[in-house]
Every structure is written in C-alpha cells, then in structure tokens.
Residue frames as qw, qx, qy, qz and C-alpha x, y, z in Angstrom:
[[0.095, -0.315, 0.260, -0.908, 93.34, 75.73, 60.06],
 [0.669, -0.396, -0.415, -0.473, 90.34, 73.60, 61.09],
 [0.723, -0.220, -0.566, 0.329, 92.31, 72.30, 64.06],
 [0.213, 0.233, -0.307, 0.898, 92.82, 75.77, 65.54],
 [0.089, -0.573, -0.673, 0.459, 90.72, 77.04, 68.43],
 [0.099, 0.444, 0.388, 0.802, 88.40, 79.63, 66.92],
 [0.020, -0.339, -0.528, 0.779, 87.20, 82.27, 69.39],
 [0.130, 0.680, 0.669, 0.268, 83.80, 83.81, 68.69],
 [0.073, 0.365, 0.021, 0.928, 82.91, 87.45, 68.31],
 [0.215, 0.007, 0.518, -0.828, 80.53, 89.26, 70.64],
 [0.692, 0.121, -0.050, -0.710, 77.54, 88.11, 68.60],
 [0.796, -0.128, 0.570, -0.157, 78.67, 84.50, 68.76],
 [0.804, 0.584, -0.079, -0.079, 79.81, 84.19, 65.17],
 [0.851, -0.230, 0.188, 0.433, 83.13, 82.40, 64.61],
 [0.152, 0.925, -0.273, -0.218, 86.11, 84.55, 63.63],
 [0.953, 0.138, 0.144, 0.227, 88.39, 82.63, 61.29],
 [0.334, -0.728, 0.378, 0.465, 92.13, 83.23, 60.95],
 [0.747, 0.659, -0.061, -0.064, 93.74, 83.54, 57.52],
 [0.443, 0.636, -0.549, 0.313, 97.29, 83.22, 58.81],
 [0.872, -0.470, -0.133, 0.041, 98.97, 81.04, 61.43],
 [0.237, 0.735, -0.500, 0.391, 102.08, 82.08, 63.37],
 [0.884, -0.325, -0.310, 0.128, 103.86, 79.64, 65.68],
 [0.416, -0.873, 0.238, 0.087, 106.23, 80.67, 68.45],
 [0.790, -0.189, 0.438, 0.386, 108.79, 78.33, 66.92],
 [0.570, 0.727, 0.228, 0.309, 108.80, 80.48, 63.78],
 [0.168, -0.964, 0.204, 0.032, 110.94, 82.99, 65.68],
 [0.557, -0.500, 0.609, 0.262, 113.81, 80.53, 65.80],
 [0.721, 0.346, 0.553, 0.232, 112.99, 79.04, 62.40],
 [0.345, 0.931, 0.097, 0.065, 113.43, 82.51, 60.90],
 [0.052, -0.918, 0.389, -0.053, 116.87, 83.20, 62.37],
 [0.474, -0.486, 0.734, 0.031, 118.48, 79.80, 62.90],
 [0.771, -0.282, -0.009, 0.570, 120.88, 78.51, 61.68],
 [0.262, -0.087, 0.151, 0.949, 121.10, 81.86, 59.82],
 [0.304, 0.512, 0.318, -0.738, 118.62, 84.68, 59.21],
 [0.094, 0.120, 0.782, 0.605, 116.35, 84.00, 56.21],
 [0.375, 0.206, 0.188, -0.884, 113.25, 86.06, 55.39],
 [0.616, 0.167, -0.499, -0.586, 111.94, 83.34, 53.06],
 [0.137, 0.149, -0.968, 0.146, 112.34, 80.25, 55.23],
 [0.329, 0.245, 0.706, -0.578, 108.98, 80.42, 57.02],
 [0.570, 0.467, -0.062, -0.674, 107.14, 81.35, 53.81],
 [0.431, 0.358, -0.773, -0.296, 108.71, 78.47, 51.88],
 [0.043, 0.001, 0.956, -0.292, 107.75, 76.02, 54.60],
 [0.458, 0.368, 0.470, -0.659, 104.12, 77.20, 54.46],
 [0.588, 0.500, -0.315, -0.552, 104.16, 76.60, 50.71],
 [0.980, 0.008, 0.152, -0.126, 105.19, 73.02, 51.29],
 [0.565, 0.649, -0.470, 0.198, 108.87, 73.34, 50.38],
 [0.894, -0.406, -0.142, 0.126, 110.76, 70.89, 52.53],
 [0.106, -0.899, 0.425, -0.028, 113.90, 72.18, 54.29],
 [0.563, 0.427, -0.696, 0.129, 117.15, 70.29, 54.11],
 [0.825, -0.416, -0.380, 0.039, 117.45, 67.63, 56.83],
 [0.371, -0.891, 0.251, -0.070, 119.32, 68.74, 59.96],
 [0.542, 0.559, -0.592, 0.207, 123.05, 68.08, 59.96],
 [0.709, -0.135, -0.620, 0.307, 124.90, 66.06, 62.60],
 [0.201, 0.091, -0.420, 0.880, 125.62, 69.12, 64.78],
 [0.457, -0.241, -0.068, -0.853, 121.98, 70.25, 64.74],
 [0.789, -0.220, -0.525, -0.230, 120.90, 66.74, 65.66],
 [0.539, -0.046, -0.607, 0.582, 123.29, 66.68, 68.61],
 [0.086, -0.144, 0.243, -0.955, 121.87, 70.01, 69.82],
 [0.645, -0.251, -0.320, -0.647, 118.35, 68.65, 69.49],
 [0.766, -0.195, -0.604, 0.096, 119.19, 65.61, 71.61],
 [0.354, 0.014, -0.497, 0.792, 120.94, 67.75, 74.23],
 [0.306, -0.221, 0.020, -0.926, 117.95, 70.07, 74.37],
 [0.753, -0.265, -0.447, -0.402, 115.60, 67.14, 74.86],
 [0.671, -0.120, -0.610, 0.403, 117.80, 65.73, 77.62],
 [0.110, 0.129, -0.327, 0.930, 117.93, 69.14, 79.34],
 [0.518, -0.249, -0.135, -0.807, 114.14, 69.44, 79.23],
 [0.792, -0.205, -0.556, -0.147, 113.54, 65.87, 80.39],
 [0.497, -0.013, -0.601, 0.626, 115.87, 66.36, 83.36],
 [0.153, -0.136, 0.242, -0.949, 113.93, 69.44, 84.46],
 [0.678, -0.214, -0.358, -0.605, 110.62, 67.65, 83.93],
 [0.721, -0.130, -0.664, 0.151, 111.79, 64.80, 86.18],
 [0.275, 0.031, -0.525, 0.805, 112.49, 67.29, 88.97],
 [0.367, -0.113, 0.072, -0.921, 108.88, 68.54, 89.03],
 [0.282, -0.292, -0.907, -0.113, 105.79, 66.86, 90.46],
 [0.604, 0.320, 0.728, 0.054, 102.90, 66.46, 90.13],
 [0.028, 0.344, -0.452, -0.823, 102.79, 67.19, 86.41],
 [0.664, 0.512, 0.474, -0.270, 99.93, 67.13, 83.91],
 [0.309, -0.231, 0.646, 0.659, 101.34, 66.25, 80.47],
 [0.528, 0.649, 0.327, -0.439, 99.35, 67.82, 77.61],
 [0.099, -0.496, 0.624, 0.596, 101.71, 66.96, 74.77],
 [0.144, 0.178, 0.913, 0.338, 99.22, 64.62, 73.05],
 [0.239, 0.695, 0.605, -0.308, 96.07, 65.78, 71.27],
 [0.391, 0.671, 0.351, 0.523, 95.08, 68.33, 68.67],
 [0.232, 0.224, -0.158, 0.933, 96.02, 72.00, 69.01],
 [0.431, -0.478, -0.198, -0.739, 92.42, 72.89, 69.81],
 [0.807, -0.415, -0.419, -0.035, 92.12, 70.16, 72.43],
 [0.660, -0.100, -0.349, 0.657, 95.40, 71.05, 74.12],
 [0.032, 0.367, -0.045, 0.928, 94.52, 74.76, 74.18],
 [0.615, -0.515, -0.230, -0.551, 91.25, 73.97, 75.97],
 [0.843, -0.301, -0.392, 0.212, 92.90, 71.52, 78.35],
 [0.456, 0.165, -0.283, 0.828, 95.54, 74.14, 79.19],
 [0.268, -0.466, -0.011, -0.843, 92.87, 76.67, 80.12],
 [0.792, -0.435, -0.321, -0.284, 91.08, 74.06, 82.22],
 [0.795, -0.142, -0.393, 0.441, 94.23, 73.01, 84.11],
 [0.252, 0.266, -0.221, 0.904, 95.32, 76.58, 84.83],
 [0.456, -0.481, -0.106, -0.741, 91.86, 77.48, 86.08],
 [0.862, -0.373, -0.337, -0.065, 91.99, 74.42, 88.38],
 [0.301, -0.852, 0.401, -0.149, 95.38, 75.52, 89.73],
 [0.982, 0.073, -0.063, 0.160, 97.30, 72.43, 88.59],
 [0.555, -0.701, 0.218, 0.391, 100.88, 72.69, 89.99],
 [0.191, -0.467, 0.606, 0.616, 102.70, 72.01, 86.70],
 [0.748, 0.561, 0.265, -0.234, 101.31, 71.95, 83.16],
 [0.423, -0.388, 0.633, 0.521, 103.75, 70.45, 80.66],
 [0.132, 0.001, 0.723, 0.678, 103.54, 71.15, 76.93],
 [0.292, 0.653, 0.592, -0.372, 100.22, 72.92, 76.93],
 [0.333, 0.407, 0.472, 0.707, 99.04, 75.30, 74.21],
 [0.005, 0.646, 0.286, -0.708, 98.35, 79.04, 74.35],
 [0.283, 0.297, 0.607, 0.680, 96.62, 80.63, 71.37],
 [0.155, 0.681, 0.379, -0.607, 94.69, 83.72, 70.39],
 [0.477, 0.626, 0.452, 0.419, 93.49, 85.59, 67.33],
 [0.197, -0.707, -0.018, 0.679, 95.01, 88.97, 66.53],
 [0.577, 0.800, 0.163, 0.014, 95.63, 91.18, 63.52],
 [0.529, -0.456, 0.381, 0.606, 99.00, 91.42, 61.76],
 [0.096, -0.214, 0.528, 0.817, 99.46, 93.63, 58.70],
 [0.526, 0.151, -0.133, -0.826, 95.70, 93.71, 58.23],
 [0.613, 0.033, -0.745, -0.260, 95.31, 89.93, 58.35],
 [0.777, -0.459, 0.159, -0.400, 93.44, 87.94, 60.98],
 [0.467, 0.468, -0.729, 0.176, 96.17, 85.80, 62.46],
 [0.882, -0.441, -0.121, -0.118, 96.17, 82.85, 64.86],
 [0.159, 0.683, -0.626, 0.340, 99.22, 83.05, 67.16],
 [0.942, -0.255, -0.167, -0.140, 100.08, 79.74, 68.81],
 [0.124, 0.640, -0.693, 0.309, 102.74, 78.69, 71.31],
 [0.887, -0.229, -0.399, -0.037, 103.52, 75.49, 73.19],
 [0.172, -0.781, 0.471, -0.372, 105.20, 76.61, 76.42],
 [0.489, 0.220, -0.824, 0.182, 107.42, 73.97, 77.94],
 [0.363, -0.317, -0.768, 0.422, 106.21, 74.51, 81.50],
 [0.307, -0.640, -0.090, -0.698, 103.47, 76.46, 83.25],
 [0.509, -0.110, -0.714, 0.468, 104.43, 76.26, 86.92],
 [0.374, -0.825, -0.344, -0.248, 102.17, 77.56, 89.68],
 [0.373, 0.339, -0.407, 0.762, 104.09, 80.16, 91.69],
 [0.163, -0.280, -0.648, 0.689, 103.30, 82.04, 94.88],
 [0.266, 0.410, 0.176, -0.854, 100.99, 84.52, 93.13],
 [0.744, 0.502, 0.006, -0.441, 100.22, 83.10, 89.69],
 [0.943, 0.162, 0.225, 0.182, 101.70, 80.90, 87.01],
 [0.226, -0.693, 0.496, 0.473, 105.32, 81.11, 85.88],
 [0.831, 0.548, -0.023, -0.094, 105.97, 80.52, 82.18],
 [0.460, -0.640, 0.574, 0.221, 109.23, 78.59, 81.92],
 [0.827, 0.527, -0.180, -0.072, 111.32, 77.35, 79.03],
 [0.733, -0.448, 0.394, 0.327, 114.54, 75.36, 78.83],
 [0.611, 0.768, -0.191, -0.011, 117.38, 75.90, 76.37],
 [0.893, -0.126, 0.012, 0.432, 120.81, 74.34, 75.97],
 [0.374, 0.675, -0.048, 0.634, 122.09, 77.81, 75.05],
 [0.512, -0.458, -0.383, 0.618, 123.83, 79.91, 77.68],
 [0.022, -0.909, -0.178, 0.376, 123.92, 83.64, 78.32],
 [0.256, -0.586, 0.466, 0.611, 127.02, 83.84, 76.12],
 [0.347, 0.084, 0.822, 0.444, 125.59, 82.09, 73.08],
 [0.428, 0.586, 0.116, -0.678, 123.85, 84.15, 70.44],
 [0.373, -0.221, -0.092, -0.896, 121.53, 83.95, 68.57],
 [0.488, -0.247, -0.832, -0.096, 120.14, 80.78, 70.16],
 [0.230, -0.342, -0.634, 0.655, 119.80, 82.37, 73.62],
 [0.171, 0.163, -0.024, -0.971, 118.20, 85.50, 72.13],
 [0.467, -0.107, -0.625, -0.616, 115.63, 83.43, 70.27],
 [0.412, -0.321, -0.826, 0.211, 114.75, 81.50, 73.43],
 [0.071, -0.319, -0.407, 0.853, 114.11, 84.81, 75.21],
 [0.311, 0.088, -0.298, -0.898, 111.94, 86.12, 72.36],
 [0.478, -0.207, -0.795, -0.311, 109.90, 82.93, 72.33],
 [0.311, -0.349, -0.731, 0.496, 109.42, 83.16, 76.09],
 [0.080, 0.254, 0.164, -0.950, 108.24, 86.76, 75.82],
 [0.427, -0.041, -0.537, -0.726, 105.71, 85.77, 73.14],
 [0.461, -0.291, -0.838, 0.025, 104.43, 83.00, 75.41],
 [0.154, -0.326, -0.531, 0.767, 104.04, 85.56, 78.20],
 [0.266, 0.135, -0.167, -0.940, 102.04, 87.80, 75.87],
 [0.495, -0.143, -0.725, -0.456, 99.81, 84.89, 74.86],
 [0.320, -0.301, -0.802, 0.404, 99.24, 83.96, 78.52],
 [0.062, 0.294, 0.292, -0.908, 97.93, 87.48, 79.11],
 [0.399, 0.061, -0.436, -0.804, 95.65, 87.29, 76.07],
 [0.496, -0.179, -0.829, -0.185, 94.21, 83.94, 77.16],
 [0.456, -0.432, -0.700, 0.340, 93.77, 84.55, 80.89],
 [0.104, -0.901, -0.293, -0.303, 93.37, 88.32, 81.02],
 [0.385, -0.892, 0.238, 0.011, 96.47, 89.02, 83.12],
 [0.409, 0.673, -0.610, 0.090, 100.22, 88.61, 82.85],
 [0.867, -0.144, -0.450, 0.160, 101.96, 85.54, 84.30],
 [0.605, -0.769, -0.004, 0.207, 103.82, 85.89, 87.57],
 [0.192, -0.744, 0.495, 0.405, 107.10, 85.81, 85.68],
 [0.833, 0.510, -0.201, -0.073, 108.96, 84.48, 82.67],
 [0.564, -0.622, 0.534, 0.100, 111.85, 82.11, 83.39],
 [0.742, 0.551, -0.374, -0.075, 114.53, 80.64, 81.17],
 [0.802, -0.449, 0.380, 0.100, 116.51, 77.63, 82.40],
 [0.404, 0.781, -0.442, -0.177, 119.73, 77.99, 80.43],
 [0.901, 0.219, -0.369, 0.059, 122.15, 75.25, 79.46],
 [0.364, 0.425, -0.598, 0.574, 124.70, 76.31, 82.08],
 [0.417, -0.364, -0.769, 0.320, 122.18, 75.73, 84.89],
 [0.018, -0.144, -0.265, 0.953, 121.32, 79.38, 85.49],
 [0.065, 0.673, 0.733, 0.079, 117.66, 80.32, 85.77],
 [0.128, -0.023, 0.044, 0.991, 117.08, 83.85, 84.50],
 [0.126, 0.686, 0.674, -0.246, 113.82, 85.65, 85.25],
 [0.201, 0.261, 0.351, 0.877, 112.77, 88.21, 82.65],
 [0.136, -0.774, -0.590, 0.187, 110.75, 91.11, 84.05],
 [0.111, 0.989, 0.091, 0.044, 111.07, 94.50, 82.39],
 [0.408, 0.725, -0.380, 0.403, 114.32, 96.30, 83.21],
 [0.402, -0.631, 0.515, -0.419, 114.60, 95.13, 86.82],
 [0.480, 0.184, -0.857, 0.043, 116.21, 91.82, 87.77],
 [0.687, -0.439, 0.082, -0.573, 113.73, 90.12, 90.06],
 [0.864, -0.320, 0.384, -0.066, 115.45, 86.76, 90.37],
 [0.559, 0.598, -0.570, -0.068, 118.53, 84.91, 89.17],
 [0.838, -0.373, 0.383, -0.113, 119.59, 81.41, 90.13],
 [0.400, 0.612, -0.671, -0.126, 122.39, 79.06, 89.17],
 [0.893, -0.246, 0.361, -0.107, 123.27, 75.42, 89.37],
 [0.752, 0.574, -0.313, 0.078, 126.20, 73.37, 88.17],
 [0.879, -0.306, -0.026, 0.365, 129.63, 72.06, 89.05],
 [0.380, 0.783, -0.191, 0.454, 132.79, 74.06, 89.54],
 [0.490, 0.107, -0.555, 0.664, 135.46, 75.03, 92.02],
 [0.305, -0.618, -0.599, 0.408, 134.48, 76.46, 95.39],
 [0.141, -0.367, 0.006, 0.920, 135.44, 79.98, 94.34],
 [0.147, -0.109, -0.581, -0.793, 133.33, 79.96, 91.19],
 [0.344, -0.512, -0.774, -0.140, 130.33, 78.54, 93.06],
 [0.306, -0.574, -0.443, 0.616, 130.64, 81.00, 95.96],
 [0.080, -0.220, 0.201, 0.951, 131.05, 83.91, 93.56],
 [0.216, -0.289, -0.691, -0.627, 127.96, 82.92, 91.55],
 [0.360, -0.588, -0.711, 0.140, 125.91, 82.60, 94.73],
 [0.253, -0.518, -0.243, 0.780, 127.01, 86.00, 96.05],
 [0.007, -0.038, 0.421, 0.906, 126.43, 87.65, 92.68],
 [0.236, -0.460, -0.773, -0.367, 122.88, 86.28, 92.57],
 [0.338, -0.666, -0.564, 0.352, 122.11, 87.88, 95.90],
 [0.260, -0.394, -0.001, 0.882, 123.71, 91.21, 95.04],
 [0.005, -0.011, -0.484, -0.875, 122.06, 92.00, 91.68],
 [0.123, -0.543, -0.817, -0.147, 118.46, 90.99, 92.49],
 [0.124, -0.815, -0.453, 0.340, 116.20, 94.03, 92.76],
 [0.181, -0.598, 0.219, 0.749, 118.47, 96.27, 90.70],
 [0.623, 0.709, 0.029, -0.328, 118.01, 97.57, 87.16],
 [0.888, 0.340, 0.077, 0.301, 120.09, 96.39, 84.25],
 [0.304, 0.807, -0.218, 0.457, 122.24, 99.53, 84.40],
 [0.490, -0.723, 0.382, -0.304, 122.86, 99.17, 88.12],
 [0.954, -0.133, 0.264, 0.060, 123.79, 95.51, 87.70],
 [0.744, 0.545, -0.044, 0.385, 126.28, 96.37, 84.96],
 [0.015, -0.839, 0.331, -0.431, 127.89, 98.96, 87.26],
 [0.754, -0.510, 0.378, -0.169, 128.22, 96.31, 90.00],
 [0.952, 0.181, 0.151, 0.197, 129.77, 93.86, 87.56],
 [0.500, 0.720, -0.177, 0.447, 132.30, 96.45, 86.38],
 [0.340, -0.783, 0.377, -0.359, 133.16, 97.34, 89.98],
 [0.899, -0.284, 0.332, -0.030, 133.74, 93.66, 90.79],
 [0.844, 0.444, 0.013, 0.302, 135.90, 93.23, 87.68],
 [0.211, 0.811, -0.298, 0.456, 138.10, 96.15, 88.73],
 [0.623, -0.629, 0.386, -0.258, 138.39, 94.75, 92.25],
 [0.971, -0.008, 0.218, 0.103, 139.55, 91.41, 90.87],
 [0.710, 0.500, -0.017, 0.495, 142.20, 93.13, 88.76],
 [0.557, -0.474, -0.241, 0.638, 143.25, 95.27, 91.76],
 [0.234, 0.488, 0.253, 0.802, 142.26, 98.50, 90.05],
 [0.297, -0.529, 0.133, -0.784, 140.29, 99.70, 93.08],
 [0.065, -0.081, 0.873, -0.477, 139.35, 98.47, 96.59],
 [0.222, -0.426, -0.845, -0.233, 136.08, 96.65, 97.14],
 [0.258, -0.202, 0.174, -0.929, 133.15, 98.84, 98.23],
 [0.069, 0.220, 0.935, -0.269, 130.69, 97.01, 100.49],
 [0.373, 0.481, 0.298, -0.736, 127.96, 99.50, 99.57],
 [0.496, 0.455, -0.459, -0.580, 128.28, 98.33, 95.97],
 [0.474, 0.237, -0.835, -0.149, 129.10, 94.63, 96.32],
 [0.799, -0.403, 0.023, -0.446, 127.45, 93.65, 99.59],
 [0.858, -0.370, 0.356, -0.003, 128.59, 90.21, 100.75],
 [0.858, 0.454, 0.019, 0.239, 130.67, 89.81, 97.59],
 [0.029, 0.894, -0.396, 0.207, 133.38, 92.01, 99.16],
 [0.777, -0.440, 0.450, -0.029, 134.49, 88.80, 100.86],
 [0.892, 0.317, 0.228, 0.229, 135.91, 87.72, 97.49],
 [0.163, 0.958, -0.236, -0.009, 138.37, 90.60, 97.32],
 [0.514, -0.606, 0.595, 0.120, 141.19, 88.39, 98.60],
 [0.858, 0.285, 0.406, 0.129, 140.94, 86.24, 95.46],
 [0.456, 0.883, -0.096, 0.062, 142.76, 88.98, 93.53],
 [0.332, -0.741, 0.580, 0.062, 145.97, 87.88, 95.25],
 [0.590, -0.091, 0.785, 0.164, 145.86, 84.63, 93.26],
 [0.273, 0.444, -0.398, -0.755, 145.94, 85.39, 89.50],
 [0.161, 0.031, -0.928, -0.335, 145.04, 81.85, 88.42],
 [0.006, -0.443, -0.860, 0.252, 141.76, 82.01, 90.42],
 [0.151, 0.342, 0.071, -0.925, 140.57, 85.41, 89.21],
 [0.362, 0.030, -0.639, -0.678, 138.80, 83.88, 86.20],
 [0.269, -0.304, -0.908, 0.103, 136.98, 81.50, 88.55],
 [0.035, -0.482, -0.512, 0.710, 135.56, 84.40, 90.53],
 [0.195, 0.376, -0.176, -0.888, 134.68, 86.41, 87.42],
 [0.057, 0.102, 0.913, 0.392, 133.02, 83.59, 85.44],
 [0.037, 0.625, 0.776, -0.077, 129.40, 84.06, 86.55],
 [0.021, -0.727, -0.151, 0.670, 129.69, 87.86, 86.61],
 [0.004, 0.366, -0.556, -0.746, 130.90, 87.98, 83.01],
 [0.047, 0.296, 0.913, 0.276, 128.19, 85.53, 81.92],
 [0.032, 0.742, 0.579, -0.336, 125.53, 87.80, 83.43],
 [0.036, -0.625, 0.162, 0.763, 127.13, 90.85, 81.81],
 [0.051, -0.076, 0.772, 0.630, 126.99, 89.21, 78.38],
 [0.020, 0.517, 0.853, 0.072, 123.32, 88.36, 78.85],
 [0.020, -0.776, -0.364, 0.515, 122.37, 91.87, 79.99],
 [0.048, -0.507, 0.375, 0.774, 124.30, 93.58, 77.19],
 [0.079, 0.144, 0.871, 0.464, 122.73, 91.25, 74.63],
 [0.030, 0.673, 0.727, -0.133, 119.26, 92.17, 75.88],
 [0.034, -0.732, -0.073, 0.676, 120.01, 95.91, 75.71],
 [0.060, -0.289, 0.627, 0.721, 121.25, 95.59, 72.12],
 [0.054, 0.347, 0.895, 0.277, 118.19, 93.57, 71.10],
 [0.019, 0.749, 0.545, -0.377, 115.80, 96.12, 72.64],
 [0.016, -0.632, 0.195, 0.749, 117.52, 98.94, 70.70],
 [0.059, -0.070, 0.798, 0.596, 117.28, 96.97, 67.45],
 [0.066, 0.552, 0.831, 0.002, 113.54, 96.40, 68.04],
 [0.019, 0.782, 0.270, -0.561, 112.99, 100.13, 68.57]]
C-alpha cells in the first residue's frame, strides 16, 4: 500500500487505506465465470491457473484493438510506466494542462466501503480532451451482443467516470466504449447522446448503420427501442414506414422487397437493441 497516493485530511494528516480495489477486479470477479472468492484468494497470494489458449487469443486481440486506436490519436502522452502514485500525479498534471490525449494514466481516491477505508484505483485506457472537458474512453474486443464481457467493460468505464469526478471535482464530458465491432457507444444516463460505427460490410448494412446512428441520438432508451421495433416490422412488411418515427431511415423501406438483404439492414439495429436491453437488465439487477 506504500505505493498508493495517500490524500491528506483537512488537518494535513495522512489518511491510510486498509483495502485496495482495482477497476480490473470487476472483470476478475465475473470472468470467465462469477466467483465471490477469486479476488480474495488473489489478495491472499493464491495464484490463479494460467490463462488457456482461448483467453490468450482474446488478450492479444484486445491489445491489437487498443494499439490500433492509440495509433489513430495524436499527440499522446503515455503514462504507462511508473509507480501508481507517480502516474496518478502525472495524470492530474496532464489533465490540468489540457493535454489532448492521456494514455494509461491513473485515477485514484480514498473512500469507505463496508466501514473500511478503501483506495479505489483505475487505469483508464484513454483520457481524450473533448469540446467541453475530457472524455473517458475504453476499448474492448467484446461487442454489444457479447455478455458478460461487454457488461464488465461498461461497469469498468462507469467506475472510471466516478473516479474522474472524485479526482477533478466534476464529471467527465462523457464515457465512451469502442467495441470490437467498431461501434463507439457513449454512456450518459438514460439518453443516447452519441453512437458511431466503423467497419466493413455491404452497402445496405453500412447505410442502415449510418441512418440508425442519426435517428436514435437524443432519444431515451425506451424511445430508441420503439424505433428499432418499428424498423423491424417495416423490414418484415408488417407495417409501412413512418417518417416521423424513422426519419431518413424510411429510405430503407424498399429493402423489404429482397428477403436475402433484410438481415443486412437489420444488423446494426439488432446489435443496438441487444446492448440497450442488456443495460436495462443490469440496472434492474443493481437496484
């Protein structure tokens, strides 16, 4: 614990943590399967079994996904080397200077959990300066359809957003997750503020994803699900397209004349539906 940044109390005395929680513990607890003892056993020095071939492949793919995104950003300050305490201080310094991109910084604070003074620590992949403030961004090879890996990436991102607020006194501009299918999902309460996509596919699938992104932004989760269901029914010729509901996406109505292309048009809409439904279920389970 000596390596942890130790904030001081109002009288200047150091406040020491008796417990350390890492953002990565969220995934370590649930993956590859839920285990209430896994984190505790690790803290006691019990070594986990080495990762299998499939886990190793996922690790390499995740690293490649992150490296590709890193290469697309510039200029970048890389804070991946150094002690936790050093990197936490450097992160604060770089954010206060307004550095465009901070890679692998550290956010940490002291809080109380179950009556214990606890140091909560996260290493956000990217802190990217936005139009108003910093965006906290993570990458994951998981897609909107893949649980629980996608869910855990979202939880980790939300914890990083909470830590950002504790460290800097205000919330980040947004929380963004760059998923394995190329979609960038912005998490912001119940309203979809931004959704983006990238990737290869036929012209219909790409046009549909682009139109969907423009239609759902600004709407709540419930409203977006209603739009998705309306579009699904249009594709299966269950009802005519309503421009008031679908906006520019009404132009895709003609696709329903070609059964083999319907799945192409529905692909991105169904992926978004799965992600939104997953989030609703998780929120209910938390409550």
